[in-house]
C-alpha angles and dihedrals in degrees: 000000000000120000121215106234118237113256111257123256125245107243104182112063141153115208122206136165092261106026147029112218113196137169114241107239089214105049100015094229128129121265119196112206116189110214094224106031099036106023096032095216143089091205124099112269106237091172129348132168110223137167124238110264094219111102096221092053113030091161121153123251137155131251115209138165103044120178120268094194117131114267094251091055091050090053090052089052091050089063093068088067092044088050091052089050091049091238093147098160091055091047091058093047091049095048091052090048090052089058092048092049090049094051092048091049091052091050090048093051096044100039099034121010100046097042091047091050091050094051117099093223113054098204104182091191091058090045092054092047092050092044091055090048093050090048090050091050093050098038098094099034117109132195098296100052091038092053090048091051092046095049092047095053097038092053098039092052091197102127121173110270097215143004092276095056088044092054093054091047096047092046091055097035114148132168113256127210115276108271118249117237088250087065091051088054088075091072109109097208106080095201092051090046091054091052092047091053090050087052092052092049097047115114098189089119090060090048088050092051091049089052096048113019114023125023099004085238115196107214122220127233090254092054092047094046092049091048091049093051091046092050093051092050091050106040099034089046092050093049091048087060101037100033095206123191127187090221121106093191092057091055090046091052091047091050093048090053091051089052092050094249131126111275114273 
């Protein structure tokens, strides 16, 4: 009895926030798979059978080993390719977007995921309603307001304890003034305090505005390299302390273990 051989695995690949670029093991040419349009998912691809996109090949092969980095880290990684291509404007835009995605993730975790996981009744309807409300509140906020919200909550350390407290907080959510450095000095963790101060001082949002809205500034390599190094220090440093994950089920399992229950 003949056995159909397993399709080969694509070995050479380049992973980015938006695409997976892999070499077809049959014809050796690059295939660019867009995560949304081609692969139909935002989730990491652990194993996926695909077909070569080149019309004269169209043979099946398998993609494995996608990145599980948070979205903001993948955006930072994308900037190395932009830097090599000398697409300095796009690099500044991408770095600023990475900050904004990180701030939004933090607020989602602190104001939604954790309080929902800590609530006795896991009402998914209420979760979805509050999720949509939070997204609506954050939708039109850019770097400055999001940074102010992030710094306020990360230094106050008074997150809502359950979904009911979260609901009241999200419904009345307003942007506070940007914290002064003297306020950040209250943070006990010296390493975290250093990163928070660097975040308060960064002017990448002003550089982004100069690039896009005002003077059509064309940044230099030195400006972009400095912004990339600063962003890595700040965002990778913050996530090292906060360990954020865009995964509600992970927070629910973690809470269940803390409560002495089987993982959710």
